[in-house]
C-alpha positions in Angstrom: -64.6 17.8 1.9 -63.3 15.1 4.1 -60.3 16.0 6.3 -58.1 13.6 8.2 -56.8 15.7 11.1 -53.8 14.4 12.9 -54.5 15.7 16.4 -52.2 15.7 19.4 -53.3 16.7 23.0 -50.9 18.9 24.8 -51.3 16.6 27.8 -50.5 13.5 25.8 -52.4 11.2 23.4 -52.8 11.6 19.7 -54.8 10.2 16.8 -56.7 10.9 13.6 -60.0 12.7 13.6 -61.9 12.3 10.3 -64.1 15.3 9.7 -66.6 15.7 6.8 -67.0 19.4 6.5 -70.1 19.1 4.3 -72.1 16.8 6.6 -70.4 17.8 9.8 -69.8 14.2 10.8 -66.8 13.4 13.0 -65.2 10.0 13.5 -62.1 8.6 15.1 -59.8 10.1 17.8 -61.8 12.0 20.5 -64.8 12.3 18.2 -67.3 11.9 21.0 -65.8 14.7 23.2 -65.3 17.0 20.2 -68.9 16.4 19.0 -70.3 17.1 22.5 -68.4 20.5 22.7 -69.3 21.3 19.1 -73.0 20.8 19.8 -72.8 23.1 22.8 -70.8 25.8 20.8 -73.2 25.5 17.9 -76.2 26.2 20.2 -74.6 29.4 21.5 -73.4 30.4 18.0 -69.6 30.7 18.7 -66.5 29.0 20.0 -64.0 30.6 22.2 -60.7 29.6 23.6 -61.0 30.4 27.3 -57.3 31.0 27.8 -56.1 32.9 24.7 -59.4 34.7 23.9 -59.5 33.4 20.3 -63.1 33.6 19.2 -65.0 32.6 16.1 -68.8 32.7 15.3 -70.5 30.0 13.3 -71.1 26.3 13.2 -68.1 24.3 14.3 -69.3 21.2 12.3 -68.9 23.1 9.0 -66.5 26.0 9.6 -62.8 25.3 9.9 -62.1 28.5 11.8 -64.7 27.7 14.4 -63.6 24.1 14.6 -60.0 25.3 15.1 -60.9 27.5 18.0 -62.9 24.7 19.6 -60.0 22.2 19.2 -57.6 24.7 20.7 -59.9 25.2 23.7 -59.8 21.4 24.1 -56.0 21.6 24.3 -55.2 20.1 20.9 -52.2 21.2 18.8 -53.8 22.2 15.5 -52.8 20.6 12.2 -52.0 22.7 9.1 -55.4 22.0 7.5 -57.0 24.0 10.4 -54.3 26.4 11.2 -54.6 28.4 8.0 -58.2 29.3 8.9 -57.5 30.4 12.5 -58.5 34.0 13.5 -55.9 36.3 14.9 -55.5 36.2 18.7 -56.9 39.0 20.8 -54.5 42.0 21.0 -52.2 41.9 23.9 -52.4 38.1 24.4 -49.1 36.3 24.4 -47.4 33.5 26.2 -46.4 35.7 29.1 -50.0 36.4 29.9 -50.9 32.8 30.1 -48.3 31.7 32.7 -47.6 28.0 32.4 -50.4 27.5 29.9 -49.0 27.0 26.3 -50.8 29.0 23.6 -51.8 26.5 20.9 -52.5 27.5 17.3 
């Protein structure tokens, strides 16, 4: 399935990332940076958001939950196509625990 993800960085900047979930190919907005992180996460077998503790095992090139965690770790606001696959946050993590850092789902 080919998804057009409308991504927005919390620090500014937005665009469309085209993701083929079958081949794993990424093109468009921030594709190079996302591919680099996805390759590293695939090697270790999981993606984790370092602030919220969200964690998902698997291949980010083919699994929407893993891609969602990866994108949230890179400070993107997640579009609906990814949000519905997101794992639940770690118990006890909420915005108060993160200080000035906004939790992004």
